[in-house]
C-alpha positions as CSV (number, residue, x, y, z in Angstrom):
1,M,5.1,-3.7,31.3
2,N,6.8,-0.4,30.5
3,K,9.2,-2.2,28.1
4,L,6.2,-3.7,26.3
5,I,4.6,-0.3,25.9
6,M,7.8,1.1,24.5
7,I,8.1,-1.7,21.9
8,F,4.5,-1.0,20.8
9,A,5.2,2.8,20.6
10,V,8.3,2.2,18.4
11,L,6.3,-0.1,16.1
12,F,3.5,2.5,15.9
13,I,5.9,5.3,15.0
14,T,7.7,3.2,12.4
15,G,4.4,2.3,10.9
16,C,3.4,6.0,10.6
17,K,6.6,6.8,8.8
18,D,5.9,4.0,6.2
19,P,2.9,4.7,4.0
20,G,2.4,0.9,3.9
21,N,1.0,0.8,0.3
22,K,1.8,-2.2,-1.8
23,Y,2.3,0.2,-4.7
24,F,4.1,3.6,-4.9
25,T,1.9,6.6,-4.2
26,G,3.6,9.9,-4.1
27,I,5.7,12.4,-6.1
28,I,9.0,11.9,-8.0
29,E,11.0,14.7,-9.5
30,Y,13.4,14.4,-12.4
31,A,16.1,16.7,-13.9
32,Y,16.6,16.6,-17.7
33,T,19.7,17.3,-19.8
34,Y,20.4,17.1,-23.5
35,K,23.2,16.2,-25.9
36,S,23.4,16.6,-29.7
37,D,25.9,16.5,-32.5
38,S,23.8,18.5,-34.9
39,L,21.6,20.8,-32.7
40,N,22.5,23.6,-30.4
41,V,22.3,22.2,-26.9
42,D,21.7,25.7,-25.3
43,S,18.6,26.1,-27.6
44,L,17.4,22.6,-26.7
45,T,17.8,23.3,-23.0
46,K,15.8,26.6,-23.3
47,T,12.9,25.1,-25.4
48,R,12.6,21.7,-23.9
49,P,11.7,20.5,-20.4
50,S,14.4,21.0,-17.7
51,K,12.4,19.3,-15.0
52,G,9.6,16.7,-14.7
53,L,7.2,16.0,-11.8
54,F,5.3,12.7,-11.7
55,R,2.5,12.0,-9.3
56,Y,1.2,8.5,-8.8
57,D,-1.7,6.9,-6.9
58,T,-3.1,3.4,-7.3
59,L,-5.4,4.4,-10.2
60,D,-4.0,7.5,-12.0
61,Y,-0.9,9.4,-12.7
62,Q,0.0,13.0,-13.5
63,S,3.1,14.1,-15.4
64,Q,4.3,17.7,-15.7
65,F,7.2,18.7,-17.9
66,I,8.5,22.1,-17.0
67,S,9.7,24.4,-19.7
68,A,8.8,27.7,-21.4
69,D,5.6,25.8,-22.5
70,T,5.0,23.6,-19.5
71,N,2.9,20.6,-20.4
72,T,0.8,18.7,-17.9
73,N,-0.8,15.3,-18.5
74,Y,-3.6,13.8,-16.4
75,Y,-4.0,10.1,-17.0
76,S,-7.0,8.1,-15.8
77,G,-6.2,4.4,-15.5
78,V,-9.8,3.4,-15.4
79,L,-10.7,5.3,-18.5
80,N,-7.3,4.8,-20.2
81,K,-7.7,8.5,-21.3
82,C,-5.3,11.4,-20.8
83,L,-6.1,15.1,-20.6
84,S,-3.2,17.3,-21.7
85,Q,-2.9,21.0,-20.9
86,T,-0.2,23.5,-21.8
87,N,0.8,26.4,-19.6
88,H,-2.7,27.9,-18.9
89,P,-6.0,27.0,-17.4
90,G,-8.5,25.4,-19.8
91,G,-7.7,24.3,-23.3
92,F,-7.6,20.6,-22.5
93,E,-6.9,18.0,-25.2
94,C,-8.1,14.4,-24.7
95,Q,-6.1,11.4,-26.0
96,D,-7.0,7.7,-26.0
97,Y,-3.9,6.0,-24.6
98,G,-5.0,2.6,-25.9
99,A,-3.8,3.8,-29.3
100,F,-0.6,2.2,-30.6
101,T,2.2,4.8,-31.3
102,D,5.4,2.8,-32.0
103,S,6.7,-0.7,-32.4
104,I,9.2,-2.6,-30.2
105,I,12.1,-4.3,-32.1
106,S,14.0,-5.8,-29.2
107,Y,14.7,-5.4,-25.5
108,K,17.0,-6.7,-22.7
109,I,17.1,-6.5,-18.9
110,T,20.4,-6.5,-17.0
111,D,21.4,-6.2,-13.4
112,T,23.5,-3.4,-12.0
113,D,25.1,-2.7,-8.6
114,E,24.2,1.0,-8.9
115,K,21.8,2.7,-6.5
116,I,19.9,5.9,-7.2
117,L,18.3,7.8,-4.2
118,G,19.3,4.7,-2.2
119,Y,17.3,2.2,-4.3
120,R,18.9,-0.8,-6.1
121,C,18.3,-0.7,-9.9
122,K,18.0,-2.9,-12.9
123,I,18.4,-1.7,-16.5
124,L,15.8,-2.1,-19.2
125,E,17.0,-1.3,-22.7
126,V,14.4,-1.0,-25.5
127,Q,15.0,-0.7,-29.2
128,K,12.0,0.9,-30.9
129,K,11.3,1.6,-34.5
130,N,11.9,5.4,-34.0
131,S,14.1,5.6,-30.9
132,W,16.2,3.8,-28.3
133,L,15.4,3.8,-24.6
134,Q,17.3,2.9,-21.4
135,Y,15.5,2.8,-18.1
136,Y,17.1,2.3,-14.7
137,F,14.3,1.1,-12.5
138,T,14.0,-0.3,-9.0
139,D,12.1,-3.4,-7.8
140,E,11.8,-1.8,-4.4
141,L,9.1,0.6,-5.5
142,K,6.4,-0.3,-8.0
143,I,3.7,1.7,-9.6
144,A,0.2,0.2,-9.7
145,P,-0.7,-2.0,-12.7
146,V,-3.8,0.2,-13.4
147,T,-1.5,3.0,-14.4
148,Y,0.1,1.1,-17.2
149,N,-1.8,-2.1,-18.1
150,K,-3.9,-0.6,-20.9
151,H,-1.5,2.2,-21.7
152,A,-0.4,1.2,-25.2
153,S,0.6,4.7,-26.3
154,Y,4.3,5.3,-26.0
155,N,4.7,1.6,-25.1
156,W,4.1,2.3,-21.5
157,D,2.3,-1.0,-21.1
158,F,5.4,-2.8,-22.5
159,Y,7.6,-1.0,-20.0
160,G,5.2,-1.8,-17.1
161,E,5.1,-5.5,-18.0
162,K,8.9,-6.0,-18.5
163,A,9.9,-4.0,-15.5
164,N,6.9,-5.3,-13.4
165,G,6.0,-1.7,-12.6
166,G,9.4,-0.9,-11.2
167,L,9.7,2.9,-10.6
168,I,12.0,4.6,-13.1
169,L,14.9,6.5,-11.5
170,R,17.1,7.3,-14.5
171,S,16.4,7.3,-18.3
172,E,18.1,7.9,-21.6
173,H,16.1,8.5,-24.8
174,R,18.1,8.5,-28.0
175,L,16.1,10.2,-30.8
176,K,17.2,11.1,-34.3
177,Y,18.8,14.4,-33.6
178,F,19.4,14.5,-29.9
179,I,19.7,12.5,-26.6
180,L,17.5,13.2,-23.6
181,K,18.7,12.1,-20.2
182,G,16.7,12.1,-17.0
183,I,17.6,11.5,-13.4
184,A,15.4,11.3,-10.3
185,T,16.4,14.1,-7.9
186,S,13.9,13.6,-5.2
187,L,11.1,11.2,-4.2
188,S,8.3,11.6,-1.7
189,R,6.1,8.7,-0.6
190,R,2.6,9.4,0.4
191,D,-0.2,7.4,2.1
192,D,-3.3,5.8,0.4
193,H,-5.3,9.1,0.7
194,F,-2.9,10.8,-1.8
195,K,-4.5,11.9,-5.1
196,A,-2.3,12.0,-8.2
197,L,-4.6,14.2,-10.3
198,E,-4.8,17.9,-9.4
199,I,-8.0,18.5,-11.5
200,D,-11.6,17.7,-11.1
201,E,-12.1,14.2,-12.7
202,K,-15.4,15.3,-14.1
203,L,-13.4,17.1,-16.8
204,F,-12.8,13.7,-18.4
205,S,-16.5,13.4,-19.3
206,Q,-16.5,16.9,-20.5
207,F,-13.5,16.7,-22.9
208,C,-13.3,13.0,-23.7
209,K,-16.3,12.3,-25.9
């Protein structure tokens, strides 16, 4: 009897450690670096984000890019709208993320043996009209479809479909004058009570008219 109680106790404790969500809810932090043949890298580093914080739940996400002019984006998956805010309270700007912003020319997915933060990865490469992207994503953690299905802006719906929502752990973005690289430095999973958005959601009806 005592052995049976111990087994149940171990199962209970293990269950408490695992949030148990089908989709990833929590916070992931990225560090960003820059490379350029024509621009001053020190200037890029000072003026552009050095760190990113992404918060996901099963309906929404929040992205924050930390720099001298820190930008925070609050995305509602139900509304497919995003409120953006730079560096100070108020001053929200609303964007419709159903709007098409770039075209996909080609893509490919390849396997890799590499692990990032302990998670196995695949690589998605995307050639767009105005840039080239490479994502290392994991099948072991997936963001909820509501956070990308209707998100045509920045081709986030395309990424979500091809990667099946796999969480991005490394990225490379080649633009005209510089290359931006991102790497996940920490990841914190939360339970199903976690809220991605750190604002009052009534602000969407106030600013998105």
